C-alpha positions in Angstrom: -15.4 49.1 35.6 -14.8 47.3 32.3 -11.9 44.9 31.9 -9.0 46.6 30.2 -8.3 45.2 26.8 -4.6 45.9 27.2 -3.1 46.0 30.7 -0.8 48.8 31.4 2.9 48.0 31.9 3.6 51.5 33.3 3.9 52.0 37.1 2.1 55.2 38.3 3.6 56.2 41.7 0.9 58.8 42.1 -2.1 56.5 42.1 -2.4 54.0 45.0 -3.0 50.3 44.2 -4.4 47.6 46.4 -1.3 45.5 46.0 1.1 48.3 47.1 -1.2 49.3 50.0 -1.2 45.7 51.1 2.6 45.6 50.8 2.8 48.6 53.1 0.5 47.1 55.7 2.7 43.9 55.7 5.8 46.0 56.4 7.1 45.8 52.8 9.2 48.4 51.0 7.6 48.2 47.5 5.2 51.1 47.9 5.0 54.8 47.4 4.0 57.9 49.3 0.5 57.8 47.6 0.0 54.3 48.9 1.1 55.2 52.4 -1.1 58.3 52.5 -4.1 56.3 51.4 -3.5 53.8 54.2 -3.2 56.5 56.7 -6.6 57.9 55.6 -8.2 54.5 55.7 -6.8 53.9 59.2 -8.8 56.9 60.6 -12.0 55.0 60.0 -11.0 51.4 60.1 -8.0 51.3 62.4 -7.7 47.5 62.5 -6.6 47.3 58.8 -3.0 46.5 59.4 -3.8 43.7 61.8 -6.4 42.4 59.3 -3.7 42.3 56.5 -1.3 40.5 58.7 -3.9 37.9 59.8 -4.9 37.4 56.2 -1.4 36.7 55.2 -1.1 34.1 58.0 -4.4 32.5 56.8 -2.9 32.1 53.3 0.2 30.4 54.7 -1.9 28.0 56.9 -4.1 27.1 54.0 -1.1 26.3 51.7 0.6 24.2 54.4 -2.6 22.3 55.1 -3.5 21.6 51.5 0.1 20.6 50.7 0.7 18.4 53.7 -2.8 16.9 54.3 -4.4 16.8 50.9 -1.4 16.3 48.6 -1.9 19.4 46.5 1.2 20.0 44.4 0.0 22.9 42.1 -1.3 26.3 42.9 -2.8 29.1 40.8 -2.8 32.3 42.8 -5.1 35.1 41.5 -4.3 38.6 42.5 -1.2 37.4 44.3 0.2 40.9 45.1 3.8 41.9 45.6 6.3 39.2 46.8 6.9 39.3 50.5 8.1 36.7 53.0 6.7 33.2 52.9 5.0 33.4 49.6 2.9 30.5 48.3 5.7 28.9 46.4 8.1 29.1 49.4 5.6 27.6 51.8 4.5 24.8 49.4 8.0 24.0 48.1 9.3 24.0 51.6 7.1 20.9 52.1 7.6 19.4 48.6 10.1 21.1 46.3 8.3 19.6 43.2 5.2 21.9 43.8 4.3 24.2 40.9 2.9 27.7 41.4 1.6 30.2 39.0 0.9 33.8 40.2 -1.5 36.1 38.4 -1.8 39.9 38.9 -2.6 43.0 36.9 -0.3 45.3 38.7 2.9 45.9 36.6 5.0 46.3 39.7 4.0 42.8 40.8 5.2 41.5 37.4 8.6 43.3 37.7 9.4 42.2 41.2 7.8 38.7 40.9 9.8 37.8 37.8 13.0 39.1 39.4 12.4 36.9 42.4 11.5 33.8 40.4 14.1 34.1 37.6 15.9 30.9 38.6 12.8 28.9 39.6 11.5 26.8 36.7 8.6 25.5 38.8 7.0 29.0 39.4 5.8 31.7 37.1 4.1 35.2 37.2 1.4 36.0 34.6 0.4 39.6 34.0 -3.4 39.3 33.6 -6.7 40.5 34.9 -8.0 37.8 37.3 -11.4 38.0 35.6 -10.0 36.6 32.3 -10.3 33.0 33.2 -9.7 31.6 29.7 -6.7 33.8 29.1 -5.2 32.7 32.4 -5.9 29.0 32.1 -4.7 28.9 28.5 -1.6 30.9 29.1 1.6 29.1 28.1 3.1 29.3 31.6 -0.1 27.8 33.1 -0.1 25.0 30.6 3.6 24.4 31.3 3.2 24.2 35.1 -0.4 23.3 35.8 -2.0 19.9 34.9 -5.7 20.6 34.9 -6.5 16.9 34.8 -5.1 16.7 38.4 -6.3 18.5 41.5 -5.1 22.1 41.8 -5.7 24.8 44.4 -7.0 28.1 43.0 -6.5 31.0 45.3 -8.6 34.2 45.4 -7.2 35.5 48.7 -8.5 38.9 49.7 -9.0 40.0 46.1 -12.7 39.8 45.2 -13.4 43.1 46.9 -11.2 44.6 44.1 -13.7 43.8 41.4 -17.2 45.2 41.0 -20.4 43.2 40.7 -21.2 42.1 37.1 -23.3 39.2 35.6 -20.3 38.3 33.4 -17.2 39.4 35.3 -18.2 39.8 39.0 -16.9 37.5 41.7 -19.8 35.0 41.3 -19.3 34.7 37.6 -15.5 34.3 37.9 -15.8 31.7 40.7 -18.2 29.7 38.6 -16.0 29.8 35.5 -13.0 28.7 37.4 -14.9 25.9 39.2 -16.0 24.5 35.9 -12.3 24.2 34.7 -11.1 22.3 37.8 -10.7 18.5 38.2 -12.6 16.7 41.0 -10.7 17.1 44.3 -9.4 20.5 43.5 -9.7 23.4 46.0 -10.8 27.0 45.8 -9.7 29.4 48.5 -11.8 32.5 48.6 -12.1 35.4 51.1 -12.7 39.1 51.0 -13.3 42.1 53.1 -16.8 42.2 54.6 -18.7 44.4 57.1 -22.1 44.1 58.6 -22.0 47.9 59.1 -23.5 49.7 56.1 -21.6 52.9 56.9 -18.3 51.1 57.0 -19.1 49.3 53.7 -20.0 52.6 52.0 -17.0 54.6 53.3 -14.4 52.0 52.4 -15.9 51.2 49.0 -16.2 54.9 48.1 -12.7 55.8 49.5 -10.9 52.9 47.7 -12.8 53.4 44.4 -11.7 57.1 44.4 -8.2 56.5 45.7 -7.4 53.7 43.1 -9.2 55.6 40.3 -11.8 52.9 39.7 -9.8 49.8 40.4 -12.1 48.6 43.1 -15.3 46.7 43.6 -17.0 46.9 47.0 -16.9 45.7 50.6 -19.6 43.1 50.8 -21.5 41.0 53.4 -20.8 37.5 54.7 -23.8 36.2 52.7 -22.2 37.5 49.5 -19.0 35.5 50.2 -21.1 32.3 51.1 -22.6 32.4 47.6 -19.1 32.0 46.0 -18.9 28.5 47.5 -22.1 27.1 45.8 -21.3 23.7 44.5 -18.2 23.2 46.7 -17.7 21.1 49.8 -16.5 23.5 52.5 -13.7 22.3 54.7 -13.9 22.6 58.4 -14.3 25.0 60.2 -16.5 26.4 57.5 -16.7 30.0 56.4 -15.2 32.2 59.1 -13.2 35.3 60.0 -9.9 34.1 58.6 -7.7 34.4 61.7 -9.9 31.6 63.2 -9.4 29.2 60.3 -7.3 26.3 61.8 -5.1 28.5 63.9 -1.6 27.2 64.7 -2.2 27.5 68.4 -4.7 28.7 71.0 -2.7 31.9 71.4 -2.3 32.6 67.7 -3.2 36.3 66.8 -6.9 36.9 66.3 -8.7 39.8 64.6 -10.0 41.7 67.6 -11.6 44.7 66.0 -14.9 44.0 64.1 -15.6 47.1 62.1 -14.7 45.0 59.1 -13.2 41.5 58.8 -11.7 39.2 56.2 -14.2 36.4 55.7 -14.0 33.2 53.8 -12.7 29.7 53.7 -11.7 26.7 51.6 -14.0 24.7 49.3 -13.4 21.4 47.5 -14.7 20.4 44.1 -16.7 17.2 44.8 -15.0 13.9 44.0 -18.0 12.8 41.9 
């Protein structure tokens, strides 16, 4: 799937998108019948998907709290951020330190509309309409330059999004992760996770289904070893690369991902301090 030269600003209610399907699984209202129908079809083969989406959202919130409180991160660049829901990155981080700056990036025009409406009065937060693979365009965007100081540590988020882009030597997940890592100051963080399965039949079904449903706006379900390669050159924070509901849970009774037909796998890496 080549990168679109000009992103569409038109919302097509008849074609499901990953962002709106995710919104539906989280209990949101910014989705259409086509998105809900696609989720229902997906659930017949991978019924744990709703729990997976909820656990992934909790993982994101725990990561942001941890990096803001314990590591002093005060700027976030969130790729493939999705539709606004409760406890978004800026709300979690600014709840700890109101001076935190956040830039959201997404190629879904619906995200742009709802995100900018939500953030209209927040000068410390912005939404960029861009393809997450266009690293230079994102990092050189006026809003990024206004809010993010790349000479200081920043957290870059690729939370449950790399499965949305296909493999490519120039624009696949590995290439994107490497380009971003090269732009970051020492002490910066990269949060990366994606859908994986060790079952080849599950990988094939979900990959084919989502590629068809989204009309080509999909990559593939991968394996844990593929995600591990994204962290080359980074220092991985404890507890390492894991199924994300087990990443520093809030308590011993925190929700876990019980079904294993597929999982969200990843973690947090730090750019070495020289």
